[in-house]
N, C-alpha and C positions, 0 to 999 in steps of 0.2 A: 582283335581286328584281323580279318583275313586279307592277306596280300597275295595277289596273283603274280607269279614270276615264272622263270623257266629253269630247268635243270642244267647244271654246269658240266655235265658229262658228255655223252656221245652226240652225234649229229642228228639223232631223231628229233631233238628239240622239244621234249615233253613239257607240258604245262604243269606247274607246281603251285599248290596253295600253302603258304606259310602262315601258321596261326600261333600267336604268342599265348602260352599258358602262364598267366601272371602269377598264379598261386605257386607253381613249381619253378618258375623262372626258366622255362624251357620253350623251345619252338617245336610245335607239332607240324609235321610235313605230310601232305597228302597229294594225290594226283588231282589235277584240275579237270573235272568232267566236261567242262565247256571248251577245253582246248582241243582243236581238231587234229593235233598230232598224236595224242594219246588217249583222249576221252576218259581221263581218270586213271589210266594204268600208269604204274611206275615200276621200274625194275628194282632189284635188291639194292643197288647203289643209290638210286634216287630215293627209295624209301628210308634209307639210313642217313639222309643228309642232315637231319637234326643232330645226329651224333658227332658231326664234323665241325659244328659251330663252337665258339668259345675262344678264350684268349690263349689257352695252353698251346704252345708250339707256334704261336703267331710271331711274325716279325713286327714289332710294335714301334720301334724308334730307328731313326737313321743312324748309320755307323760309317766311319771312315777308318780303314785299317783296324777294325775290331773295336774301336772306341766310339761310344755314343756321342753324337754331336747334335746341334740344332738342325732343323730342316733347312733353314736358310743357308747354313754353312755347307750342308751336304749338296744342295742344289747348285750353289755357287761353285763348289769344287768340281762338279760334273761339267758345268758350263765352261768354266775356265780351262779344264782339261781338254774338252772337245775343241774349243776355239784355238788353243795353243797348237794342238796336233794338226788341225786343218791349216793353220797359218804356216806351219813348218813343212807339212807333207802333202797338202791338198785334201779335198773333201773325200776322196776314195780311201783315205787312211782311217776313216771312222766308219762304224757300222751299227745297225740295230738288228737284234735277233729276237723276234717277237713270237706270238703264240695264238693258236685257235682258242685259247682260254680268254683272250681279250674280248671286250665288247666292240661292236662296230665303231663306236665313237672313239674309243682308244686307238683302234687300228687306223682310223681316218687321220687322226692328228699325227701319228707316227709316220705315216706315208707322206703327208703334206710336209712335215718338218724335214725329212730326209731328201725327198725327190724335188721339192719345190723351193726350199730355202737353203739347206746345206748344199744341195746340188749333186747328190750321189744316189744311185739306186742300190747301194749296199744296205738294203733292208730286206731280210728274208724271215721266214717263219717256220715253226716246227710243223706247220701244215704241209710244208715241202716233203715231209717224211711220210705223209699218209694219203694225199689226194692230188698231188701236182701232176701225176700221170693222167688222171682223169681230166684235169684242166687242159692239158696239152692235147689230149685226144679230142675233146670237145671243140677246141679252137681249130684243129686241123680239119675236122669234118664239117662243123657247123659255121665256122667263122667267128664264133664267140663261145665263151664258157657258159653254156646253157644246159641245164638239166631239164629234159623235155617232159618228164612225167611227174606224177604226184603219188602220195601214199594210197589214195583211193584206187589207183591203177593196180596196185598189188592185190586188191580185193576183187577187182573186175577181171583180172587175167584168167585165162584158162590153163596157162602153163607159166610157171615161174622157174627160171634157171638162176640159181644162186651160185655165183662163181667166186671162189676165194673169199668166202664170207661165212664165218661161224656165227650166223645171225642169232642163234639161240642164246649165245653168251655175250656177243659184242653189241648187238642191237636188239635186246630182248623184247622191247615193246613192239617193234615192227614184226618180230618173229611171232608174237602172240596174235597180232592182227592177221598175219598170214595163216597161222594155225586155225584161228577161228573161222576164217573164210573157207578153208579147206574142210573144216567140220560141217559148215553149212552147205557147201557144194562139194561133196566127195569126188565128183568127176574132175575137179581141179587137179592138175598134176604138178609135182614139184621135183626138180632135178637139182642135185647138189654136186658141183664140180669142185673137188678139194682133195689134195693128197691124203688128208687126215679124215678118218671117220669120226667127225665131231658130233656133239649132241644135236646139231642142226639136222643130221641125217635121220633122226627119229621120225620126222614127218615126211621124209623123201620117198617118192615112188621109184627113184633111180639115183644111185650114187656113182659118180665117175671118179675113182681115185687116181686122177691123172698124175703123171710124173711131174715133179717140180720143174717149172719153166717151159711147159709144153702147150700152154694155152693157145698160142698163135697157130700151131699145127691143128689143134682141135677146131678152132673157129674158121680157119682157112678151109679145112676139110668140110665143115658145115656149109660154107659158101659154095664150094664146088658141088656138093651134093644137091643143094637147093636149086642151083642152076641146071644141073644135069636132069633133075626130075621136074623141071618146069614150074617151080615155086618162085615165080618172079612177078613183081608188080611192075609190068612193062611200062604202063603209062606214067607211073610215079618216077621210075628210073629215068625215063626219057625226058620228062618235063621238069624234074626237080633235082637232078643229080648230074655229076660229071665224073669221069675217070674210071668208069666201071671196067672197061676192057682190059686195062693194065692190071687192075686188082684181080680180075678173073684169071688172067694169064698166070700170075704169080701163085694164086690159090691152086690152080690145076697143076702147075709144075711142082709145087712143094707138098701138096696135100690132096691130090686128085685121086689117089688110090686108098681105099679104106684100110687095107692091111698096113700100108705104109704109115697112115695116121695112127692106127691102133698101136703099132710098134713104137712110134715116136712118143705117144702119150702113155705107154705102159699099161694099156687096158685091152680087154679082148674085143674082137671085131663085132661080136653079137651085141655087146653092151653099147658100143659106139654107134652102131646102126640103129639101135633102139632110140637113142637120144636124137639122132638126126631125124628119124621118122616122127618123133614126138614134136620136135620143133616145126617140121614141115606141116604137120596135121592140125596144129592149133594156131589159128590166125592171131589170137590175142595172147601175145607172149611178152613177158617182162624178163629181161636179162639183167639181174641186179648183181653188181660186182663191188668188191671192197678191197681190202689190203692185199689179199692174195693175188690180185691182178696188178694193182698199182705199185706195190713195193717190189720192183723188179728192174733189172737193167734193160728189159724190153717192155716195161710197163705201158708206155704210150702205144706201142704197136699192139699190145694185147687189147687195150681199150678200143683202138680203131678196128681191130679184127672183129670185135663184138658189134660195133656200130655198123660195119660193112654189111653184116648179115641182116640187120634191121632195115638198112637202106634198101637192100636188094628186094626185100619182101614188102616194103612200104609200111612196116610195123613200127611206126614212129609218129608221134603227134596224135595218136588215136587212143580212145579209152582202152585201158588194159594192155597197152603195147608200147614198148620202147626200151632203150638201154637206160639203166638207172645206176648212177654212182651213189653208193651209200656212204656218206661222209663220216669221218672218224671223230671229229671234235665238234663241240657245241657251236662254235662260230667260225669254222673253217670257211664256210660259204660267205659269211660277212667279210672276212679278210680278203676273199677273192674280189668282192664288190668294190673294195676301196684300194685295190692294188697292193695288197700286203706282200705279194711275192715279188722277188727282185726283178723279174722280167715283165712286170705289168705296170700300168698306170691306173689311177683311180677310175671308177665308173666303167670298168671293162674296156678301157682304152689301151692302146698298144704303145709301149715306150719306143718302139722302133719306127713308129709312124710320126713324121714331122708335124702333120696337121693335128694329130691328137696331142702331141706335146704342146703345140701352140694353144690349143683349146684349154688344156689344163692350166698352163701358166697364165693365160689371160684371166681365167676364172679366179685363180688364187691370187692374182696380182703379185706373183712371187718374183724375186730378183733373178731367179735362174730356174732351170728345169734339167733334171738328169737326161742326158742325151743317149744313153745306151743302158742295156740291162746291167744289173749289179751282180754280185757274187751270190750264187745259190748256196744253201746251207753247208754242204760238205766242203765246197770250194772256199766258202767264207772262213771256216775254221782252219783250213789249210793255209789261207792267207794270213790269218792271225799267227799261226805256228811259224810261218816264214818271216814274220815281222813286217809284212806289207800293210796289214791293218793293225793299227796301234791302239785303238780304243773301240770298245764294244759295249753296248748297253743291251742287256738280256732281260726280257720281260716275261714273267709268268710261265717260264719253262725251265727245264733242268737238263741242258744238253750234255753235261758230263755223264749222264746216265742214258739218255735217249738217242744220241747220235751214234752212227757206226764208228768203229775204230775209236771208241770213247776214251781210251787212255791217251791217244794223241790229242784229243780235244782238251783233256785235262792239262796236258803239257802245254798246249797252245795258250790256255788262259793263264798258266803260270808265267809264260814269257811276255804276256801282253802288258803294255804300259799302263793302261787304264781299263779296268773291268768294273762295270756298273751293273748291279742286279736289282731290279725292283720285283718284289715278290710279297705274297701275303704270309708265307710260311718261312720260318727260320730253319737252320739245320740241314739244308739240302746239300748235296754233293757240290753243286755249282756255287751256292752261296759261300762255301768255305774258301773259294778262290777269288772272291770279289774284293776290290779295294773300297768300293762304296756300296752300301746296302740301303735301299730305299723301301720303306714299308708301304705296300700297296693295299688298296681295298680288296676285301675278299668277297666271296659269294654271300649274299645277304646284305652286303653293304654297297654293292655296285648298282648303278642306275644307267640303263641304256638299252640297246637292242642287240639281238643275235638273229642269225638266219640259219635255218636248218637245211637238211638235205633236199627238201622239196621246195626250196626257195621261199619258205615261209618266215617272214620277219615277225619276231615276238619281242615283247618287252621283258627285260630282266629288271625287276624293281627291287629297291632296297627295302628291307624290313627291320634292319638293325642299325644302330649308330656305328660310325667308324670306330675301329679299335685303335687305342693309343694315338699315335700320330699318322696312322695310315691315311693315304689319300688315293683317289682314283688315278689310274695310269695316265689318262689324258691330262689331268691337272699337273702331274709331275712333269710331263713333257712340255706343257705350255710354260711352266715356270722356268724350266731350263732354256726353252726357246727365247723367252724374254731376256734372260740373262745373257744370251748370246747375241742380243741386239735385234731379234726378230719380233718387235713389239706388235706390229699391225696385224699380223696373220694369226695371232694366238690369244686374242682377248675374249675368250669364251668364259661365260659365267656358269654354264651348266651343260649337261649332255644334250638337252633339247636344242640348243643353239648349234651344236656340232652336227646333230642329225639333220637339221634343216639345210645346212650348207652341203652336206653329203647328198641329200635328196635333190637339191637344186643343181648340183654338178652333174647328176645322172641324166638330167634332161637338157643340159646346156649343149647346144650345137648337135643335138641328137637327131631330130627329124625322122625318128622311127628306124634309124640305121643300126641302133644298138638295142638289144633285147632288154638289158638292164636299164630300166627307167622307172624311178619312183618319184617323178616330178609331181604326181598328185598328192604327195605328202610333204612337199617343200614349203607349204605355208600353214601347216597345222599349228594351232595354238599350243601353249604350254599345257593347258588342260587336256586338249585332244591328244597330245603326246603321252601324257600320263595315262590316259584311258585307251591308248591305241590297242585295238584288238589284233590278234594274229592275222596276217595278210600276206598273200603270195605275190611277188613281183612277176611281171611288170604291173605297176600302178601308175599309168601315164597321166591320169586326170584326177582332179578333185572328186571325192565320193566314188571313185572307181572301186568295184568289189574285189579286185585282185584277179590273178590269172592262174588257175590251177594247173593248166596243161599248155605247153608251148608247142610250136611248129605244126599246129593243126592245119594251117593253110598250105603247108609245103614250102613256105618262104623261109629261107635260111639267112644267115647274117654274114655271108661272104659278099664280095662286091657284085657278083652276078646273081646273088640270091639262090644259088644252087648249093646243095650239100656236096661234099667231095668224098668219093671213095678213096681211101688212103691205102696205098700198097703196103703190105706187111709181110715181108719175107721172114720166115721163121729163123731164129738163131738161138743157139744154146746159151745158157748163162756163162758169164765171163770166166768163172772158176768151176772146175769139175772135180768130183771126188776122185781120189787116187789111192794108192797103197798106203801112203802116209796119213792122209785124211780121208777115210773111206765113207764117212756118213755126211749127209747134207743137213745142216742146222737150219731149222725154221723157227721163227719167233712170232709172238703174238700175245694177245690179251687173255686173261681168264675171266670168269663170270663176275666175281665180286670185287675186283680191284680196278684201279684206273691209273694209267700212265705210271708215274714213279711214286705213287702211294702217298704223296704229301697230304692229300685230303682223305682218301679212303682208308689209309693206314691208321687214322684216328678213330675209326668206327669199329667197335668190337663185333658188331653184327656181321661185318664183312670179312673178318679175319679168320673165321672158324671153318669156312668151307674148304679152302686150300691154303693152309696156314704157313707154308714155306715154299721156297723155289724148288723146282723139280726138273728132271730130265726125262721126258717121255720118249720111249723107244720100243721097237719091236722086241719081243722076248728072245728071238733067235739072234738078233743083233747084239742084245745085251750079253747073251752067252758068248758070242764071238769076242766081245770086248772084255770078258772076264769080270762083268759086274752083274748084280742081281737086284731084283725089286726090293726097295727099302734100304739099300746100301748107298753110302755116299760114293760119288764118282766125280772125276774131273773131266771137263770138256775143254779141249784146246783147239784153237784155229791158228792161222798164221798171225793173227792180230791180238789175241789175248786168250784168257782162260778163266774158268769159274768152277766152283764146287757146289753141287746140289745133290739131292737124293734121287735115285733112279726110280722110275715108275714105268710099269709095263701095262698100260691101260687097255691095250687092244685097239687104240685109235690110229696107231702109226703103221705106215707101210714099211716094208723092208728098205733099208738104206737111208731112212730119214730119222732125225731126232727133233724134238720140240722143247723149247725152253721159254717160259713166260718173260715178258719185258719188264715187269714192275719192280723187282727188288733192287735195292741200292744200298749205299753205305750206311744209311740210317737203320736199315732193317735186316741186313745180312753182312757177314764178314767178307764174302767173296762171291757175289751173284749178279754183277752188272753184265747182262748179256750183250749190251751195246758194245762192250769192249771186245767182243768176239766177232762182231759182224763186219764183213768185208766192206770197204768204202766205195766199191764200184757203184756208179749211178747210171740211170737211163740218160742217154746222150741228148734227148730232147727235153725231158722234164726235170732232170737233175735229181730224181727220186732214188734213194738208195735201195740196194738189193737185200732187204731184210729177210727174205724167205729162202735164200740159197747161199750158204757159206759152207765150204768143205770143213769137216771137223773130225776129231777123233775123241773117243771116250775111253777112259782108263780108270782103274780102281783108285780110290783115295783112302788108303789104309788108315784106320784109327784103332786105338785099343779100347776105347770106352765111349759110350753114348749116354746122354742124359737130357734132362730138361729142368728148368726152374720156373716156377710161378711165384710172383711176388707183387705185393701191393706197392712196394717202393721200387721205382725203376733203378736198374743197376748203373752205376757210374762207369764201371769197367767190368770186363768179363774175361777171365783167364781161361781161354779155350782155343783149340786149334781152329775150330769152325763153329759158327753160331748163326742163328737167325732170331729175330724178335718180332712179335706182333702184339697188338693191343687187345687184351681181353676185357671182360666186364669186371671192373674193380681190381684188375691185376695186369701185369705184363708177363708175357710168356716167352721164354727163351729156350730154343732147342740148341743143344751143345754137343760137341764131340771133341775128343782129344787123343793125343799120343802119349806114350809113357805110362806111368802108374796111374790108376784111377784116382780121382780126388779123394782126399781124406775127410774125416768128420770136421776137422778144423777148417778145411777149404769150404765146405758147405756152410758152416756157421759164418765165415767171413763173407761168403758170397751174398748172404742175406743181410749183411750189415747189422748184426745183432747188437743192439744197444739198449734193449729193454731190461730193466732190472727184474721185472716179473715175467720174463720170457719162459715159456714152457716148451720143451722139445719132445716130440714124439718121433722116435727114430729107431732104425734097425741098420746095423752095419756088419758086414762080413768081408773084411779086408782080403781074406784068402781068395774069395770068389770075385771080388771087385764089385759087390753089390752094396748099395747104400740107398736107404729111403728115410727121409727126414722131413718133418713139418714143424714150423715155428708157430706156436699159439700164444696169443696175448689176450688175456681175459676170456679164454676159451673160444677165441675167434682166430681162424687161420690167417696168418700174416704172409706166409710164404712156404714153399716146399721145394725140395731138391730130390731128384731121383737119378741114380747113376747105375749103369749096368754095362758089362762087356758086350751085351747083345743089343739089338735094336727093339726087341719086344718088350718095351716099357709099358707101364700102366696107361690107361686111357686119360688123355688130357681133358676130354669133355667131362668125364666123371669128376675129376679133381676140380675143374673150373666151377662146377656146380656147388662145391663146398665153400667157395669164396662168397657165394650169395647168402650163406647161412650166418646168422648173428652169433650162434653158439655151435660148437662141435661136440656132438654127443659121444657116448662110449662106443657105439657101433661104428661111428665114423673114425674114431681113434683106432679101433681094431682094423678097419679097412685100410687105413694109412699104413699101419705096420705090415699088413698082409700084401700090400701093393695092388689091391683090387677092390672093387665095390662089393659090398654085401647086399643082402636083401633090402636093407634099409636105404640104400642109395644105388639104384641101378645105373648102368652106363648107357646113355642114349646113343653113343657111337659118333663117328665123324658126321659133321653137319651136312645136311642135304638142303633143307629149307631154311635159309638165313632169316627170312622175314618172321617166322614163327618159332625158330629155334628147334626144329625137328630133326633128330639125328637118324642115321642109317639103321642102327639097331632097333630103334623105336619103330621105324617104318616097316622093317622086315618082320619083326615080331607081330605087329598089328595086321599086316597083310596076310601072314600065314594063319594067324588065329581066326581072322574074320573072313578069310578066303575072298578078299577084295579082288575085283577084276579090272576096275577102271580108276583113273586119277580122280574122278568125281567121288568115288567111294572113299578114297583117302581124304579128300578135301572136306567132306562133310564131317568126319570124325576128328581129324587131326589138324585141319585148316591148311596143311602143307599144300603149296601150289595154288592157293586161292587169292594171293595178293598180286605179286608181280609175275608169277608164272615162270620165272627163270629156272626153277628146279623141276618143272614138269617133265622135261626129257629124261632126267635121272629117275624120277618116280616111275615113268613108263618102263624104263629099263628094269627096275626092281620088280615091277609087276610081271614083266615077261619072264624074269628069272624064277619067280615063284611058281609060274606055270610050267616050268621045266623046259 
């Protein structure tokens, strides 16, 4: 049976079809060709979802202080703890920290419980870390958090400006839609604004490698240029906006001179002028922005500086034109709809507005309503650290890894009286600090809705039974609410009932004054809810088709229905590089991993592309730091440190380094980059400065390097530094250490040899520090250990292929001793195409032999790049290199 559902990763909101293979007991995952977000496309992460299912690594039973207990006991313990703390210290002494991984129905119940029944707005979300600056910018300009465009606009635009977005890796399906549109209309232009030369630049007509933190200068300069050269929608500005004169004055004062802007942005004047002319000459412009804009201490001003340019030119609410916030998480938008942020109320109402508070309280029939905004994420954990917040319930997120100044977050949770965590996975860094663990339903078991970046509501449907004692998050909260005495407001039997209430609230007292209105869905039947097709809000009436594009009439959602030009005076980031910390640390995602790897880390298909954390930096900066490509190095900031391998990819400008966000205590000895990030936040949105932390890089000396591949996961690992990833039928550990290289006995112990008929194939040279050993049982490889004083160890891809063999032949034994593949087993090289397992060596060899010129040539013969397309930029790079 085929079940239509949605992907649980980024905000693109791709439709997925899950099909049970009853013969193999597996779930086949494919893209839903009928879903308008992706039309059947899936990225590498979505394609590998089937590998992330199963009970291994799941949190299956409730625990209190590490001991398994009944669900009733755990829920009663949580309720009693919250009630006691509220009675002793007031409602602001408790908090919820939730997640864009929650479904809208979960989010709705959490917001209702905290703001309407407990009476505090101390509920915030990890979406604060990725898109709250966009929310604040939308509200300042439009009066409401509305995204005016849709994905179709990306295909209709004549110019797309991608700002602070590595779309090729972070939103691959949108990237493929853009790439296809450009292929069909070569006259379409694409500009990438990003300090890094990422894979997204492979389709760009112009790359602006702006200095970190200079976006407001760039767009203020654009505004001044557009005005000076007469590119103004005078009628639109006069009839539908206000505040332009002040914005123009600030733009002229701060960025009216091209050379001044070019200097501030760190780019040449000719390139800057080319961008300004392109923006001026193309009426249909989409400016799509993501984390590089939002994650800044000036993030909200960056958003508004972009919106200002669209308001000036009237390029908003029209096909192929508008500012577009590309959301990070699958349901960050749904969380915004229900008031998941500490400074919002449900249904896009304002917590500071007394009339809105009255509306919500009346609708909920709640005993109280929060009267002011609560603590935003960073402030919330500071309050926990200070003892002001004494109980916190964390849902579907891992703040000990993901928040800035993460070591302080860890210490805060250690100090907290009551830490409750509901999660579907066990073994996370945050779970280790919980007093109470509650098993939550995972993807494939959840039932509800999510809203993607273009306001499209889609169903996420269950296709598997609940694992162990896992329950939906909304159910867990309702049970705790009842035990706290809030019986009347939380008597839901299913997600459908919650959705109907959410939809009814959106239209309650609305009268067209709020864009978010899904009242047309407020009376759908259970069957209609089950069958709900993807639809974009507003949906104000029954049988309404949805609204692809907003603001077409020029009517905005402020009291006077005019958009507001928001003054954005440029300001430098709070912390600057200096002699002690000379480099600027930038953080972000990589192609095949998601957040803190709780899910993607289980998929072997996703671990082979970039298998360990790394520090990407300019080769000259590496030289100045006395480190080199492939060597281990230590990154330090005022807040923390990590160790990872240096990479000089050529993507980085001078003065900046990049470290991925994903690695944590389960997958590496010392690679939580959140511990290094400064905790400065945007004063309006509260979003942290993830893209700009002064740092230094120094050598991390070790005496030996090695790796272990083993079918049996290691309980302990005796090494100074290590990382771990899941391979196909094995775990892979990269290791390094100080002192004498490990002995033969160490290698045997590491693989936990307890087979009476174990057969070792090994080579050892203690004088040189070399060791190569493989454990065979019944002529099948069980594990291998390779140690060397240098980093040039054998290919892991070649060795991993040996684990797929039922028997190891003589040629393979010889290659294990020699430390390299023979003709019988070639090395495909580092992974490029995760979907079809095509390595770089295989690609380069085939390209050279066949003299292929295009990605289509590669796809026909090797299939690489024909599924999700995430690897196409890399394939294009290899093709260019082959042509010299």
